[in-house]
C-alpha positions in Angstrom: 116.2 89.2 65.8 115.1 92.7 64.9 116.6 95.8 66.6 118.3 93.6 69.2 115.0 93.3 71.1 113.0 90.2 70.3 114.5 86.8 69.7 111.9 86.0 67.1 108.6 87.4 65.9 105.7 86.6 68.2 107.7 86.4 71.4 108.5 88.9 74.1 111.7 87.4 75.3 114.4 90.1 76.0 112.0 92.9 75.4 111.7 95.7 78.0 108.3 96.8 79.5 107.2 99.4 82.0 104.0 98.4 83.9 102.3 101.0 86.1 99.9 100.0 88.8 102.2 96.9 89.2 101.7 96.6 93.0 98.3 94.8 93.0 95.5 93.5 90.8 95.7 93.7 87.1 99.1 95.4 87.1 100.7 92.7 89.2 99.1 90.0 87.1 100.4 91.7 83.9 103.9 91.9 85.4 103.9 88.2 86.2 102.6 87.3 82.8 105.3 89.4 81.0 108.0 88.0 83.3 106.8 84.4 82.3 107.2 85.4 78.7 110.9 86.4 79.3 110.3 90.2 79.4 112.4 92.5 81.5 109.9 94.6 83.6 110.1 97.9 85.4 107.4 97.7 88.1 105.9 101.1 89.0 103.3 102.2 91.6 103.2 104.4 94.6 103.8 101.7 97.3 107.3 100.4 97.3 106.7 97.6 99.7 103.8 96.2 97.7 105.9 96.5 94.5 108.7 94.4 96.1 106.1 91.8 97.1 105.2 91.5 93.4 108.8 91.4 92.4 109.6 88.7 94.9 107.1 86.4 93.1 108.8 86.8 89.7 110.9 84.1 88.1 114.4 85.3 87.1 115.6 81.9 86.0 115.4 82.8 82.4 117.8 85.8 82.8 115.0 88.4 82.7 115.6 91.3 85.0 113.2 93.5 86.9 113.4 96.8 88.8 111.1 98.4 91.3 110.5 102.1 90.7 108.1 103.8 93.2 106.2 106.3 91.0 103.1 108.5 91.2 101.8 108.6 87.7 100.1 111.9 88.3 103.6 113.5 88.7 105.1 114.0 85.2 108.7 114.3 86.4 108.4 111.0 88.4 107.1 109.3 85.3 110.0 110.7 83.2 112.4 109.5 85.8 110.8 106.0 85.8 111.3 105.7 82.0 114.8 107.0 82.1 115.8 104.6 84.8 114.1 101.7 83.0 116.1 102.5 79.9 119.4 102.9 81.8 119.1 99.7 83.7 117.1 97.4 81.4 117.3 98.9 77.9 115.0 100.7 75.5 111.4 100.6 76.6 109.4 98.8 73.9 106.3 98.2 75.9 104.2 100.4 78.1 101.3 98.9 80.0 99.1 101.6 81.7 97.5 99.8 84.6 97.4 102.5 87.2 93.8 103.5 87.9 91.2 104.3 90.4 87.4 103.7 90.5 84.8 105.3 92.8 81.1 104.5 92.8 79.6 108.0 93.2 76.2 109.5 92.5 76.5 112.8 90.7 74.0 114.4 93.1 76.3 113.7 96.0 79.1 115.8 94.4 82.0 113.7 95.6 84.4 116.3 94.0 87.6 115.0 95.6 86.9 111.5 94.2 86.1 113.0 90.8 89.3 115.0 90.8 91.4 111.9 91.8 89.8 109.9 89.0 90.8 112.5 86.4 94.3 112.9 87.9 95.1 109.2 87.9 93.1 107.8 85.0 93.4 110.7 82.5 96.5 112.7 83.4 98.4 109.6 84.6 97.9 107.9 81.2 99.0 111.1 79.4 102.1 111.4 81.5 103.1 107.8 80.7 102.4 108.1 77.0 104.4 111.3 76.8 107.4 109.7 78.6 107.7 106.7 76.2 106.4 108.1 72.9 109.5 110.0 71.7 111.8 107.0 72.1 109.4 104.6 70.5 108.9 106.9 67.5 112.7 107.4 67.2 113.3 103.6 67.2 110.2 103.0 65.0 109.1 100.3 67.4 106.8 100.2 70.4 103.5 99.1 71.9 101.4 101.1 74.3 98.7 99.2 76.1 96.2 100.9 78.3 93.8 99.1 80.6 90.5 100.8 79.9 87.1 99.3 80.8 83.8 98.2 79.4 82.8 101.5 81.0 84.8 103.1 78.2 82.2 101.7 75.8 79.1 102.1 77.8 78.3 104.4 80.7 77.2 102.7 83.9 75.1 104.4 86.6 77.1 105.2 89.7 80.2 105.4 87.5 79.7 108.5 85.4 83.0 110.1 86.2 84.9 106.8 86.0 83.2 106.1 82.7 84.1 109.5 81.4 87.8 108.9 82.3 87.7 105.6 80.4 86.1 107.3 77.4 89.0 109.7 77.6 91.6 107.0 77.4 89.8 105.4 74.5 89.8 108.7 72.6 93.4 109.3 73.5 94.4 105.9 72.2 92.4 106.1 69.0 93.9 109.5 68.2 97.4 108.3 69.0 96.8 105.2 66.8 95.6 107.3 63.9 98.4 109.9 64.1 101.2 107.4 64.4 100.0 104.9 61.7 103.1 103.9 59.6 105.6 104.6 62.4 105.9 101.1 63.8 103.9 102.0 66.9 101.0 99.9 68.1 98.3 101.2 70.5 95.9 98.8 72.3 93.1 99.3 74.8 91.9 96.5 77.0 88.3 96.8 78.1 87.6 94.4 81.0 84.3 93.9 82.7 84.1 93.1 86.4 87.4 91.9 87.7 88.2 90.5 91.1 90.3 93.3 92.5 90.1 95.7 95.4 89.0 98.7 93.3 85.5 98.7 94.7 86.9 99.2 98.2 88.0 102.7 97.3 84.4 104.0 97.2 83.1 106.0 100.0 79.6 106.9 98.7 77.5 104.4 100.5 74.4 105.4 98.7 76.0 104.7 95.3 77.4 101.4 96.6 74.1 100.3 97.9 72.3 101.1 94.6 74.9 100.1 92.0 77.9 98.5 93.6 76.5 95.2 94.8 78.3 92.0 93.8 76.3 89.8 91.6 76.2 86.0 91.4 78.2 85.6 88.2 81.8 84.6 88.3 83.9 87.6 87.5 87.2 87.8 85.8 90.5 87.2 87.5 93.3 89.7 87.0 95.2 86.9 85.2 92.4 86.7 82.6 93.1 90.3 81.7 96.8 89.8 81.7 96.4 86.9 79.2 94.7 89.3 76.9 97.5 91.8 77.2 100.0 89.1 76.2 97.8 88.1 73.3 97.9 91.7 71.9 101.7 92.0 72.5 102.8 88.7 70.8 101.1 89.4 67.4 103.3 89.6 64.3 104.7 93.0 63.5 102.1 93.7 60.8 99.2 92.7 63.1 97.6 95.3 65.5 95.1 94.3 68.1 93.6 97.7 68.7 90.9 96.9 71.2 90.0 93.9 73.3 86.6 93.7 75.2 86.9 90.9 77.8 83.9 90.2 80.0 82.6 87.6 82.5 80.7 85.2 80.3 77.4 85.8 82.2 77.7 89.6 82.3 77.6 90.8 78.6 77.4 94.5 77.9 
């Protein structure tokens, strides 16, 4: 066992993770997957009731603990409090999974400025706040893994999703820069780039013209949140010398 965290290389048992956006969708699936691997998880999102529903479905039979921490990732102090509480109650945070995010279909000509601003606040500033909260401790311990749920829209701009795509290009650049600056420190930085996933993200959109033109559901089977969670676990369980920097995971019949 190294640093009192992992029982053996390639496992996550007894490690401590913070998962944002853990109330629904990909974040909830990641929480369940990490719990199944024996990880202690701090579940974070804005809605406490939904977080507790996710927590209620976790298996504590292996001794792994979990805590619920209602958090708005756009509030830097709330994020710092989240990490401080996780470390006090569970132990040093070795894993951060940034799952909190929003997505709005909007046409640029319709100037949905409040939705644009919310996208930047959550997807960009939220990710920055979370990275800033865990990074000092990870660098001090010379160990840590930051995983951010990006999107295939962080590799290719899709019409109707210009601002969303821009936010995902941002987290890709942020992650690449962080990866380059911290090489040799023991930190790993991964981005997950899912295609269409069966979540309720599309229900956030209020621009009916954009939805009509670009947001229609196709005939292909899309990804389940659990498919993305499995990719997160794959990245996390690699040996210490192996870094999975990016994973593009798409529905088979919807290649980019």
